[in-house]
N, C-alpha and C positions, 0 to 999 in steps of 0.2 A: 345958315342951319337951323332949324325950328325946335331944335330939342330942350326939354323943360326937363330936368332933375329935381326929384323928391328923395332925401333920405329921411327913411320911415324905420323910427326906433319904437321900440317895444313890442306886445303881445304875450298877453299872460297865459295864453293857452301854452304856448313854445316855454315860455319862463318856468311855468309848474310841470312841464316835461323834461326838460333839459337841465333847469337852475341857469341856463344862459339868458341874457339879456339881448334881444334877437336885433340886429340892424341890416337895414336893407335898403339899396341903391336900387331907383324906380327912373328909368327914362320912358318919356313919351316925345313923340313924333307926332303933330298936327298935320303935317303933309303927307305922310307914310300912314297916319291912323294907325298907329301903331305902338304897344308898348313892351317896355323888357323889364326884368327882375332879378337883381341877383343880390345874394346874401353878400354883408360887408364883413369881408376878415380880419380887417387893420386898419391902419389909421391912412396906409395909401394900397390902392389897387388896381389892375388894369384888366382889361378884357376885350372880347369879342362880341357885336352885335349883331346875330344871323337876321337875314330876311331871306324866308323859304329856303331854311336850313342851306344858304350861302353867305360867310363871311361878307359884311356890307360896311362898318363902322368898327373901328377901335376906339376905345376911351383910355384917360387914364383919371384916378380921383385921386384928392389928396384932404385927408380931415377937414372936410365941412367949408373948406378956401378954394379949393378949383375943380373944376372937371372939364378936362379937354376931349373933344370926340373930331377923329379923322376918319373919312372915306376911304377904305381900303384902295391902296396902289395909287396916292395921293400922298404929297408931302406936305401938305399942310394941314396944322392943326387949328381947330377952332373952339373958341371960349364959349362954353354954356354961359349965355346970361343968366336964366331962370333955373336959381336954385334955390329949395327950401327946406326945411326940415317939419317932418310932423311926427307926433308923440300919439301912440296908440296905447288903448288897455289892454 
């Protein structure tokens, strides 16, 4: 699997509007030429990545240390090797 994960932190516009420092998790697949973006709501999170409104992958994220992706219908989880953190203003 060719997924890259970016943890995006910051964003002054949302901080000013809500008073909360936002965090997002971004997934990118060069093979599928597709991006997904979700708001991080805690230290651990799981969810579904859809392709054309159909669930295709599920993910598990844990506190900047681990992210795993699974093809829906398979039992094998794949570790994401490329995970970076990006700070934004």
